[in-house]
ZAMARGU-4260 file (C-alpha; in steps of 0.2 Angstrom, whole numbers, plus 5000, padded with zeros to 4 digits):
<rodrens>
0) 5354/5760/5564 | 5363/5746/5555 | 5377/5739/5566 | 5384/5727/5553 | 5383/5722/5535
5) 5393/5708/5528 | 5396/5689/5528 | 5392/5679/5544 | 5406/5679/5557 | 5400/5665/5569
10) 5387/5651/5572 | 5375/5662/5580 | 5373/5673/5565 | 5372/5658/5554 | 5358/5651/5565
15) 5348/5667/5565 | 5350/5668/5546 | 5343/5650/5544 | 5328/5654/5555 | 5324/5670/5545
20) 5325/5659/5529 | 5313/5646/5536 | 5301/5660/5541 | 5301/5668/5524 | 5301/5653/5512
25) 5287/5640/5511 | 5298/5626/5506 | 5295/5610/5516 | 5306/5607/5531 | 5315/5593/5522
30) 5319/5604/5507 | 5325/5619/5518 | 5336/5607/5528 | 5344/5602/5511 | 5348/5620/5507
35) 5354/5625/5525 | 5363/5609/5531 | 5373/5607/5515 | 5391/5610/5519 | 5394/5623/5505
40) 5378/5632/5511 | 5384/5634/5529 | 5400/5642/5526 | 5401/5659/5534 | 5405/5667/5517
45) 5390/5659/5509 | 5377/5670/5519 | 5378/5688/5518 | 5368/5697/5531 | 5362/5714/5538
50) 5361/5716/5557 | 5354/5729/5570 | 5357/5727/5589 | 5364/5709/5586 | 5348/5704/5577
55) 5349/5697/5559 | 5336/5708/5549 | 5340/5701/5531 | 5350/5689/5521 | 5356/5683/5504
60) 5362/5666/5501 | 5378/5666/5491 | 5383/5651/5480 | 5400/5652/5472 | 5402/5640/5457
65) 5415/5637/5443 | 5408/5638/5425 | 5417/5632/5410 | 5416/5641/5394 | 5426/5632/5381
70) 5444/5633/5388 | 5439/5647/5400 | 5436/5644/5418 | 5424/5658/5425 | 5421/5661/5443
75) 5403/5665/5445 | 5391/5668/5460 | 5372/5665/5462 | 5361/5674/5474 | 5346/5667/5482
80) 5335/5666/5497 | 5335/5685/5498 | 5324/5692/5512 | 5321/5705/5525 | 5312/5702/5542
85) 5294/5706/5540 | 5292/5721/5552 | 5308/5729/5544 | 5302/5729/5526 | 5300/5745/5515
90) 5314/5754/5526 | 5328/5753/5513 | 5336/5738/5520 | 5335/5728/5505 | 5344/5741/5495
95) 5358/5742/5508 | 5359/5723/5508 | 5359/5721/5489 | 5371/5735/5486 | 5383/5729/5499
100) 5383/5711/5493 | 5386/5715/5475 | 5400/5727/5479 | 5408/5714/5490 | 5407/5700/5477
105) 5415/5712/5464 | 5429/5715/5475 | 5432/5696/5477 | 5434/5695/5458 | 5419/5686/5452
110) 5417/5686/5434 | 5398/5685/5434 | 5384/5686/5446 | 5366/5679/5444 | 5351/5679/5454
115) 5337/5666/5458 | 5320/5673/5461 | 5302/5672/5456 | 5298/5679/5439 | 5285/5691/5446
120) 5299/5701/5456 | 5311/5703/5441 | 5308/5722/5441 | 5313/5723/5459 | 5331/5717/5455
125) 5333/5726/5438 | 5339/5742/5446 | 5354/5732/5452 | 5358/5726/5434 | 5350/5710/5433
130) 5339/5705/5418 | 5326/5691/5419 | 5329/5676/5409 | 5320/5659/5407 | 5328/5642/5406
135) 5335/5633/5391 | 5325/5633/5374 | 5311/5620/5375 | 5309/5607/5361 | 5293/5597/5360
140) 5294/5579/5354 | 5278/5571/5347 | 5276/5553/5352 | 5265/5542/5341 | 5255/5528/5347
145) 5264/5514/5339 | 5269/5500/5351 | 5287/5497/5351 | 5298/5484/5360 | 5307/5493/5374
150) 5311/5479/5385 | 5330/5481/5384 | 5328/5499/5391 | 5328/5500/5410 | 5326/5516/5420
155) 5332/5513/5438 | 5338/5522/5454 | 5355/5530/5454 | 5367/5522/5466 | 5383/5529/5474
160) 5393/5519/5462 | 5385/5528/5447 | 5390/5545/5452 | 5406/5546/5442 | 5397/5539/5427
165) 5383/5552/5428 | 5397/5566/5429 | 5405/5559/5413 | 5388/5559/5404 | 5384/5577/5410
170) 5402/5583/5404 | 5400/5575/5387 | 5382/5582/5384 | 5383/5599/5392 | 5401/5605/5391
175) 5398/5616/5375 | 5382/5624/5383 | 5383/5643/5385 | 5386/5641/5404 | 5392/5624/5409
180) 5392/5622/5428 | 5406/5611/5436 | 5398/5598/5447 | 5409/5588/5459 | 5404/5571/5465
185) 5398/5579/5482 | 5387/5591/5471 | 5379/5577/5462 | 5374/5569/5479 | 5367/5585/5484
190) 5357/5587/5468 | 5350/5569/5469 | 5343/5573/5487 | 5337/5590/5480 | 5327/5583/5465
195) 5320/5569/5475 | 5312/5581/5488 | 5306/5592/5473 | 5298/5576/5467 | 5308/5577/5451
200) 5314/5560/5445 | 5333/5558/5442 | 5336/5541/5435 | 5350/5530/5427 | 5347/5523/5410
205) 5352/5506/5405 | 5351/5497/5388 | 5354/5478/5387 | 5360/5480/5406 | 5374/5492/5400
210) 5374/5510/5408 | 5371/5522/5394 | 5365/5539/5403 | 5354/5548/5415 | 5338/5558/5414
215) 5330/5571/5425 | 5311/5573/5423 | 5294/5576/5430 | 5278/5571/5422 | 5281/5574/5403
220) 5295/5588/5406 | 5313/5583/5404 | 5325/5595/5413 | 5342/5586/5409 | 5346/5571/5398
225) 5364/5565/5395 | 5370/5549/5386 | 5388/5542/5387 | 5390/5540/5368 | 5381/5548/5353
230) 5376/5531/5346 | 5363/5529/5360 | 5353/5544/5355 | 5344/5533/5342 | 5336/5526/5357
235) 5328/5542/5363 | 5311/5540/5355 | 5310/5522/5362 | 5315/5528/5379 | 5302/5542/5379
240) 5289/5531/5374 | 5293/5520/5389 | 5292/5534/5401 | 5279/5546/5394 | 5261/5544/5387
245) 5260/5560/5379 | 5271/5573/5370 | 5288/5577/5378 | 5294/5594/5383 | 5313/5595/5384
250) 5324/5609/5391 | 5339/5609/5379 | 5353/5620/5373 | 5356/5622/5354 | 5373/5614/5357
255) 5366/5598/5366 | 5371/5582/5356 | 5352/5577/5356 | 5349/5591/5342 | 5361/5582/5331
260) 5353/5565/5333 | 5334/5567/5332
</rodrens>
């Protein structure tokens, strides 16, 4: 019999939920600590649980965010780390957990709910109204073998004093995207730790010792790329030649300024 379903009410429930997440997801301990020790993630109303006899049997991590769409500000919510304790699966608890959470979030006035999960379980969540989608459209840039002088371009570590500059670059390059996620300075600090643990590079770009933008990439795959002024996009091919030895794959929205400049 289910004793409780809802957001965590105390530290004991939060700790049980954390332990259950650690049991069910194979991320490294350092990565799990980033998820579960982040201030936003440890708020009682960021973990939705189902309990029986004071034992947390399942959870959903709830991430509230603000998205800007033109002049409209949307209140949206992401669901992740959805799991049920191993010995209690296939007993209908997931359905109770999902249904309860979605209804609660609707009552709280969220405009949009999205869910983060592995692609192979898309069908599991389709009955709750979720539709599986991929990331941004991908663009491939062919890099020729011509040697080019790129000495004035520097790719360096992002420091604390660069956070506000990175925020400006992100705003200028992604604000017109279909969904533009508002990112505070503290959110950027969290993301930098997150990407580093996932072994994705997040770097500051300088040209002639002037900060011009940032880039997030792994191998030859670019996940985000933002420059402070459009005039610097002419340096894109030079930059990519400096960073990559083969063709580059870029996740990019149709409204990104890069599309206007290459």
